[in-house]
C-alpha positions as YAML, in Angstrom:
chain: A
units: angstrom
residues:
- id: 1
  name: UNK
  ca: [0.00, 0.00, 0.00]
- id: 2
  name: UNK
  ca: [1.37, 3.34, -1.01]
- id: 3
  name: UNK
  ca: [1.90, 6.25, 1.34]
- id: 4
  name: UNK
  ca: [-0.97, 8.18, -0.30]
- id: 5
  name: UNK
  ca: [-3.49, 5.35, 0.24]
- id: 6
  name: UNK
  ca: [-2.46, 4.96, 3.87]
- id: 7
  name: UNK
  ca: [-3.01, 8.70, 4.41]
- id: 8
  name: UNK
  ca: [-6.48, 8.59, 2.84]
- id: 9
  name: UNK
  ca: [-7.44, 5.53, 4.89]
- id: 10
  name: UNK
  ca: [-6.28, 7.24, 8.08]
- id: 11
  name: UNK
  ca: [-8.33, 10.33, 7.28]
- id: 12
  name: UNK
  ca: [-11.45, 8.26, 6.61]
- id: 13
  name: UNK
  ca: [-11.01, 6.33, 9.85]
- id: 14
  name: UNK
  ca: [-10.51, 9.58, 11.76]
- id: 15
  name: UNK
  ca: [-13.66, 11.12, 10.32]
- id: 16
  name: UNK
  ca: [-15.69, 8.01, 11.11]
- id: 17
  name: UNK
  ca: [-14.39, 7.98, 14.68]
- id: 18
  name: UNK
  ca: [-15.28, 11.68, 15.12]
- id: 19
  name: UNK
  ca: [-18.77, 11.05, 13.72]
- id: 20
  name: UNK
  ca: [-19.39, 8.11, 16.06]
- id: 21
  name: UNK
  ca: [-18.11, 10.15, 19.02]
- id: 22
  name: UNK
  ca: [-20.40, 13.06, 18.16]
- id: 23
  name: UNK
  ca: [-23.36, 10.71, 17.78]
- id: 24
  name: UNK
  ca: [-22.60, 9.14, 21.15]
- id: 25
  name: UNK
  ca: [-22.35, 12.53, 22.88]
- id: 26
  name: UNK
  ca: [-25.61, 13.69, 21.28]
- id: 27
  name: UNK
  ca: [-27.38, 10.54, 22.48]
- id: 28
  name: UNK
  ca: [-26.01, 11.08, 25.97]
- id: 29
  name: UNK
  ca: [-27.15, 14.69, 25.98]
- id: 30
  name: UNK
  ca: [-30.64, 13.68, 24.85]
- id: 31
  name: UNK
  ca: [-30.78, 11.03, 27.54]
- id: 32
  name: UNK
  ca: [-29.66, 13.50, 30.21]
- id: 33
  name: UNK
  ca: [-32.21, 16.08, 29.06]
- id: 34
  name: UNK
  ca: [-34.98, 13.52, 29.17]
- id: 35
  name: UNK
  ca: [-33.94, 12.44, 32.66]
- id: 36
  name: UNK
  ca: [-33.86, 16.11, 33.71]
- id: 37
  name: UNK
  ca: [-37.40, 16.62, 32.40]
- id: 38
  name: UNK
  ca: [-38.66, 13.52, 34.21]
- id: 39
  name: UNK
  ca: [-37.10, 14.64, 37.50]
- id: 40
  name: UNK
  ca: [-38.60, 18.11, 37.25]
- id: 41
  name: UNK
  ca: [-42.04, 16.77, 36.34]
- id: 42
  name: UNK
  ca: [-41.87, 14.68, 39.48]
- id: 43
  name: UNK
  ca: [-41.92, 17.81, 41.63]
- id: 44
  name: UNK
  ca: [-45.18, 19.15, 42.98]
- id: 45
  name: UNK
  ca: [-46.77, 21.54, 40.48]
- id: 46
  name: UNK
  ca: [-45.19, 19.92, 37.43]
- id: 47
  name: UNK
  ca: [-42.81, 21.72, 35.07]
- id: 48
  name: UNK
  ca: [-43.10, 24.87, 32.96]
- id: 49
  name: UNK
  ca: [-41.06, 26.38, 30.15]
- id: 50
  name: UNK
  ca: [-40.10, 29.87, 31.28]
- id: 51
  name: UNK
  ca: [-37.81, 32.72, 30.25]
- id: 52
  name: UNK
  ca: [-34.62, 33.14, 32.26]
- id: 53
  name: UNK
  ca: [-32.47, 36.29, 32.06]
- id: 54
  name: UNK
  ca: [-29.08, 35.67, 30.42]
- id: 55
  name: UNK
  ca: [-27.53, 38.67, 32.15]
- id: 56
  name: UNK
  ca: [-28.59, 41.35, 34.62]
- id: 57
  name: UNK
  ca: [-31.37, 43.52, 33.13]
- id: 58
  name: UNK
  ca: [-31.65, 47.02, 34.58]
- id: 59
  name: UNK
  ca: [-34.95, 48.75, 35.30]
- id: 60
  name: UNK
  ca: [-36.34, 50.55, 32.25]
- id: 61
  name: UNK
  ca: [-34.75, 48.19, 29.71]
- id: 62
  name: UNK
  ca: [-36.78, 47.46, 26.57]
- id: 63
  name: UNK
  ca: [-37.47, 43.71, 26.74]
- id: 64
  name: UNK
  ca: [-36.71, 41.45, 23.78]
- id: 65
  name: UNK
  ca: [-36.40, 37.69, 23.30]
- id: 66
  name: UNK
  ca: [-32.60, 37.87, 22.89]
- id: 67
  name: UNK
  ca: [-32.26, 38.83, 26.58]
- id: 68
  name: UNK
  ca: [-33.65, 35.47, 27.75]
- id: 69
  name: UNK
  ca: [-33.12, 31.73, 27.48]
- id: 70
  name: UNK
  ca: [-35.91, 29.17, 27.58]
- id: 71
  name: UNK
  ca: [-35.59, 26.75, 30.48]
- id: 72
  name: UNK
  ca: [-37.78, 24.15, 32.15]
- id: 73
  name: UNK
  ca: [-38.36, 24.88, 35.83]
- id: 74
  name: UNK
  ca: [-40.38, 23.07, 38.52]
- id: 75
  name: UNK
  ca: [-43.64, 24.90, 39.10]
- id: 76
  name: UNK
  ca: [-42.96, 25.07, 42.83]
- id: 77
  name: UNK
  ca: [-39.76, 27.07, 42.21]
- id: 78
  name: UNK
  ca: [-41.43, 29.79, 40.13]
- id: 79
  name: UNK
  ca: [-42.42, 33.18, 41.51]
- id: 80
  name: UNK
  ca: [-45.95, 34.53, 41.22]
- id: 81
  name: UNK
  ca: [-46.76, 35.73, 37.69]
- id: 82
  name: UNK
  ca: [-43.92, 33.87, 35.97]
- id: 83
  name: UNK
  ca: [-44.14, 34.38, 32.20]
- id: 84
  name: UNK
  ca: [-44.43, 31.18, 30.16]
- id: 85
  name: UNK
  ca: [-42.08, 31.01, 27.18]
- id: 86
  name: UNK
  ca: [-45.00, 30.81, 24.74]
- id: 87
  name: UNK
  ca: [-46.55, 33.98, 26.21]
- id: 88
  name: UNK
  ca: [-43.59, 36.31, 25.64]
- id: 89
  name: UNK
  ca: [-45.38, 37.99, 22.71]
- id: 90
  name: UNK
  ca: [-47.80, 39.49, 25.25]
- id: 91
  name: UNK
  ca: [-45.03, 41.58, 26.83]
- id: 92
  name: UNK
  ca: [-42.65, 41.94, 23.89]
- id: 93
  name: UNK
  ca: [-41.68, 45.61, 23.49]
- id: 94
  name: UNK
  ca: [-42.54, 46.58, 27.08]
- id: 95
  name: UNK
  ca: [-39.98, 47.75, 29.63]
- id: 96
  name: UNK
  ca: [-38.73, 46.23, 32.85]
- id: 97
  name: UNK
  ca: [-40.25, 47.88, 35.91]
- id: 98
  name: UNK
  ca: [-37.38, 46.80, 38.17]
- id: 99
  name: UNK
  ca: [-34.01, 45.06, 37.97]
- id: 100
  name: UNK
  ca: [-34.08, 41.43, 36.73]
- id: 101
  name: UNK
  ca: [-31.10, 39.44, 37.97]
- id: 102
  name: UNK
  ca: [-29.10, 37.03, 35.80]
- id: 103
  name: UNK
  ca: [-30.63, 33.55, 36.06]
- id: 104
  name: UNK
  ca: [-33.97, 34.91, 37.30]
- id: 105
  name: UNK
  ca: [-37.20, 33.69, 35.70]
- id: 106
  name: UNK
  ca: [-39.15, 36.56, 34.15]
- id: 107
  name: UNK
  ca: [-42.27, 37.56, 36.09]
- id: 108
  name: UNK
  ca: [-45.07, 39.96, 35.13]
- id: 109
  name: UNK
  ca: [-44.34, 41.82, 38.37]
- id: 110
  name: UNK
  ca: [-41.02, 42.90, 36.78]
- id: 111
  name: UNK
  ca: [-42.68, 44.36, 33.66]
- id: 112
  name: UNK
  ca: [-44.61, 47.59, 33.05]
- id: 113
  name: UNK
  ca: [-48.25, 46.75, 32.39]
- id: 114
  name: UNK
  ca: [-48.37, 48.69, 29.12]
- id: 115
  name: UNK
  ca: [-46.19, 49.82, 26.25]
- id: 116
  name: UNK
  ca: [-44.94, 53.39, 26.38]
- id: 117
  name: UNK
  ca: [-45.97, 55.73, 23.53]
- id: 118
  name: UNK
  ca: [-42.32, 56.56, 22.80]
- id: 119
  name: UNK
  ca: [-41.58, 52.85, 22.26]
- id: 120
  name: UNK
  ca: [-44.25, 52.67, 19.54]
- id: 121
  name: UNK
  ca: [-42.45, 55.12, 17.23]
- id: 122
  name: UNK
  ca: [-42.17, 53.71, 13.69]
- id: 123
  name: UNK
  ca: [-38.86, 53.53, 11.85]
- id: 124
  name: UNK
  ca: [-37.55, 56.90, 10.70]
- id: 125
  name: UNK
  ca: [-39.41, 58.90, 13.36]
- id: 126
  name: UNK
  ca: [-37.85, 60.81, 16.27]
- id: 127
  name: UNK
  ca: [-39.52, 61.96, 19.49]
- id: 128
  name: UNK
  ca: [-38.92, 65.70, 20.00]
- id: 129
  name: UNK
  ca: [-40.06, 67.68, 23.05]
- id: 130
  name: UNK
  ca: [-40.93, 71.37, 22.57]
- id: 131
  name: UNK
  ca: [-41.96, 73.89, 25.24]
- id: 132
  name: UNK
  ca: [-45.54, 75.14, 24.96]
- id: 133
  name: UNK
  ca: [-48.18, 77.08, 26.86]
- id: 134
  name: UNK
  ca: [-51.93, 77.69, 26.68]
- id: 135
  name: UNK
  ca: [-51.68, 80.89, 24.64]
- id: 136
  name: UNK
  ca: [-49.33, 79.48, 22.03]
- id: 137
  name: UNK
  ca: [-50.57, 75.87, 21.81]
- id: 138
  name: UNK
  ca: [-54.22, 75.78, 20.75]
- id: 139
  name: UNK
  ca: [-55.34, 77.26, 24.03]
- id: 140
  name: UNK
  ca: [-53.94, 74.29, 25.90]
- id: 141
  name: UNK
  ca: [-56.24, 71.92, 23.98]
- id: 142
  name: UNK
  ca: [-53.44, 69.77, 22.49]
- id: 143
  name: UNK
  ca: [-54.07, 66.10, 23.22]
- id: 144
  name: UNK
  ca: [-52.18, 62.88, 22.56]
- id: 145
  name: UNK
  ca: [-52.90, 61.47, 19.10]
- id: 146
  name: UNK
  ca: [-53.64, 64.79, 17.37]
- id: 147
  name: UNK
  ca: [-52.10, 65.34, 13.93]
- id: 148
  name: UNK
  ca: [-50.57, 68.81, 13.68]
- id: 149
  name: UNK
  ca: [-48.93, 70.91, 10.97]
- id: 150
  name: UNK
  ca: [-45.88, 72.87, 12.14]
- id: 151
  name: UNK
  ca: [-45.25, 76.27, 10.56]
- id: 152
  name: UNK
  ca: [-42.70, 79.03, 11.18]
- id: 153
  name: UNK
  ca: [-42.43, 82.69, 10.10]
- id: 154
  name: UNK
  ca: [-39.53, 84.03, 8.06]
- id: 155
  name: UNK
  ca: [-37.74, 87.32, 8.59]
- id: 156
  name: UNK
  ca: [-39.61, 88.85, 5.61]
- id: 157
  name: UNK
  ca: [-42.99, 88.14, 7.23]
- id: 158
  name: UNK
  ca: [-43.89, 85.04, 5.20]
- id: 159
  name: UNK
  ca: [-44.81, 81.77, 6.96]
- id: 160
  name: UNK
  ca: [-43.47, 78.42, 5.75]
- id: 161
  name: UNK
  ca: [-44.58, 74.89, 6.51]
- id: 162
  name: UNK
  ca: [-42.02, 72.83, 8.43]
- id: 163
  name: UNK
  ca: [-43.79, 69.48, 8.67]
- id: 164
  name: UNK
  ca: [-47.26, 68.04, 8.17]
- id: 165
  name: UNK
  ca: [-49.10, 65.21, 9.91]
- id: 166
  name: UNK
  ca: [-47.01, 65.43, 13.09]
- id: 167
  name: UNK
  ca: [-48.46, 63.23, 15.83]
- id: 168
  name: UNK
  ca: [-48.66, 64.40, 19.44]
- id: 169
  name: UNK
  ca: [-47.16, 61.69, 21.66]
- id: 170
  name: UNK
  ca: [-47.76, 63.38, 25.01]
- id: 171
  name: UNK
  ca: [-48.42, 66.73, 26.64]
- id: 172
  name: UNK
  ca: [-47.58, 67.91, 30.15]
- id: 173
  name: UNK
  ca: [-49.68, 70.21, 32.29]
- id: 174
  name: UNK
  ca: [-49.34, 71.69, 35.77]
- id: 175
  name: UNK
  ca: [-51.80, 73.34, 38.14]
- id: 176
  name: UNK
  ca: [-51.90, 77.15, 38.18]
- id: 177
  name: UNK
  ca: [-53.46, 79.00, 41.14]
- id: 178
  name: UNK
  ca: [-55.84, 81.89, 40.46]
- id: 179
  name: UNK
  ca: [-57.02, 84.24, 43.26]
- id: 180
  name: UNK
  ca: [-60.11, 86.49, 43.45]
- id: 181
  name: UNK
  ca: [-61.79, 88.59, 46.17]
- id: 182
  name: UNK
  ca: [-65.45, 88.82, 47.17]
- id: 183
  name: UNK
  ca: [-66.53, 91.93, 49.08]
- id: 184
  name: UNK
  ca: [-68.99, 91.76, 51.99]
- id: 185
  name: UNK
  ca: [-72.64, 92.69, 51.38]
- id: 186
  name: UNK
  ca: [-73.63, 96.23, 52.39]
- id: 187
  name: UNK
  ca: [-77.10, 97.22, 53.65]
- id: 188
  name: UNK
  ca: [-78.44, 100.45, 52.23]
- id: 189
  name: UNK
  ca: [-80.03, 101.53, 55.53]
- id: 190
  name: UNK
  ca: [-83.27, 103.46, 56.20]
- id: 191
  name: UNK
  ca: [-84.25, 106.84, 57.57]
- id: 192
  name: UNK
  ca: [-84.31, 105.34, 61.06]
- id: 193
  name: UNK
  ca: [-81.18, 103.23, 60.73]
- id: 194
  name: UNK
  ca: [-77.88, 104.25, 59.16]
- id: 195
  name: UNK
  ca: [-76.29, 102.18, 56.50]
- id: 196
  name: UNK
  ca: [-74.18, 99.32, 57.81]
- id: 197
  name: UNK
  ca: [-72.44, 96.17, 56.70]
- id: 198
  name: UNK
  ca: [-74.41, 92.98, 57.30]
- id: 199
  name: UNK
  ca: [-71.27, 91.48, 58.80]
- id: 200
  name: UNK
  ca: [-70.86, 94.47, 61.09]
- id: 201
  name: UNK
  ca: [-67.60, 95.51, 59.39]
- id: 202
  name: UNK
  ca: [-65.96, 95.65, 56.02]
- id: 203
  name: UNK
  ca: [-64.73, 92.15, 55.12]
- id: 204
  name: UNK
  ca: [-63.29, 90.39, 52.12]
- id: 205
  name: UNK
  ca: [-62.63, 86.72, 51.48]
- id: 206
  name: UNK
  ca: [-60.06, 85.34, 49.10]
- id: 207
  name: UNK
  ca: [-61.13, 82.48, 46.85]
- id: 208
  name: UNK
  ca: [-58.39, 80.45, 45.22]
- id: 209
  name: UNK
  ca: [-59.05, 78.29, 42.17]
- id: 210
  name: UNK
  ca: [-56.73, 76.25, 40.00]
- id: 211
  name: UNK
  ca: [-56.58, 75.15, 36.37]
- id: 212
  name: UNK
  ca: [-54.27, 73.04, 34.23]
- id: 213
  name: UNK
  ca: [-51.68, 74.93, 32.18]
- id: 214
  name: UNK
  ca: [-49.74, 73.36, 29.30]
- id: 215
  name: UNK
  ca: [-45.94, 73.24, 29.73]
- id: 216
  name: UNK
  ca: [-44.59, 71.14, 26.85]
- id: 217
  name: UNK
  ca: [-45.54, 68.70, 24.10]
- id: 218
  name: UNK
  ca: [-43.68, 65.70, 22.67]
- id: 219
  name: UNK
  ca: [-44.06, 65.18, 18.92]
- id: 220
  name: UNK
  ca: [-43.18, 62.36, 16.53]
- id: 221
  name: UNK
  ca: [-41.18, 64.05, 13.77]
- id: 222
  name: UNK
  ca: [-39.50, 62.45, 10.72]
- id: 223
  name: UNK
  ca: [-35.74, 62.29, 11.35]
- id: 224
  name: UNK
  ca: [-35.01, 64.30, 8.19]
- id: 225
  name: UNK
  ca: [-37.07, 67.25, 9.52]
- id: 226
  name: UNK
  ca: [-35.89, 67.32, 13.14]
- id: 227
  name: UNK
  ca: [-33.06, 69.80, 12.55]
- id: 228
  name: UNK
  ca: [-35.22, 72.43, 10.85]
- id: 229
  name: UNK
  ca: [-37.95, 72.12, 13.50]
- id: 230
  name: UNK
  ca: [-35.44, 72.59, 16.33]
- id: 231
  name: UNK
  ca: [-33.80, 75.47, 14.47]
- id: 232
  name: UNK
  ca: [-37.16, 77.19, 14.06]
- id: 233
  name: UNK
  ca: [-37.99, 76.63, 17.74]
- id: 234
  name: UNK
  ca: [-34.66, 78.10, 18.78]
- id: 235
  name: UNK
  ca: [-35.26, 81.10, 16.52]
- id: 236
  name: UNK
  ca: [-38.31, 81.97, 18.61]
- id: 237
  name: UNK
  ca: [-41.63, 81.02, 17.06]
- id: 238
  name: UNK
  ca: [-43.46, 77.88, 15.95]
- id: 239
  name: UNK
  ca: [-47.12, 77.79, 14.88]
- id: 240
  name: UNK
  ca: [-49.05, 74.62, 15.80]
- id: 241
  name: UNK
  ca: [-51.82, 74.30, 13.20]
- id: 242
  name: UNK
  ca: [-54.68, 71.82, 13.59]
- id: 243
  name: UNK
  ca: [-56.63, 71.17, 10.40]
- id: 244
  name: UNK
  ca: [-60.34, 70.36, 10.49]
- id: 245
  name: UNK
  ca: [-59.91, 66.78, 9.25]
- id: 246
  name: UNK
  ca: [-57.11, 66.17, 11.78]
- id: 247
  name: UNK
  ca: [-59.32, 67.47, 14.61]
- id: 248
  name: UNK
  ca: [-62.10, 64.96, 13.85]
- id: 249
  name: UNK
  ca: [-64.58, 67.58, 12.75]
- id: 250
  name: UNK
  ca: [-63.46, 70.55, 14.88]
- id: 251
  name: UNK
  ca: [-62.62, 73.93, 13.35]
- id: 252
  name: UNK
  ca: [-59.11, 74.78, 12.17]
- id: 253
  name: UNK
  ca: [-57.02, 76.26, 14.95]
- id: 254
  name: UNK
  ca: [-53.52, 77.78, 15.14]
- id: 255
  name: UNK
  ca: [-51.17, 78.92, 17.80]
- id: 256
  name: UNK
  ca: [-47.71, 80.31, 18.35]
- id: 257
  name: UNK
  ca: [-44.88, 79.16, 20.58]
- id: 258
  name: UNK
  ca: [-42.29, 81.68, 21.79]
- id: 259
  name: UNK
  ca: [-39.07, 80.87, 23.58]
...
């Protein structure tokens, strides 16, 4: 037998040995996994496929499947509200409400109960926050979901359109105190009795009321238009225009925003 044939035969034998070894290890792994499943199912409460954190997940992290591994755990070892592996789609895209430790099974108690509006932004859109107030923002009537047109004046007095169909993601308001005074009632008096105050003296009472005042709005703006919107805002004035069709039947409104 030539040297070349002996080399080929050795290579074939080596490959066959490696294949048999791999097959043996796979069979052993399958057997161990099956035994593991049987042991777990023997525990009280049976077994469940759950999601286990690969690494530490900080509070506020946007949850995705890549952050977790699927593992089978005894039901008695799972915390209240543990999320089954097949139910991850129900919380996909939500954020962690608190820290999830590495190796911890995901629980609904660790997840915000709803998706945040800012996490629902489509591709190519950017969330931009602009200061606003009642006078310059539709009288404070801006609400989440409205579709606005943004316009800005030029130095020559003309007004140009910056962006159209801009969605309002959120708006922030704060309470403003308003005071007024009510004077005491005065009796006119008669010929026999001089005029006097019903209370016996001049008195006033201060009545304080409060209302909500708009502070800022967050808008979903196409990334290509963000720079010009921010530039216009920095320059001093932005008009928030609400068209009739965008207001669901309400009249067209406009407002200014000054910085």
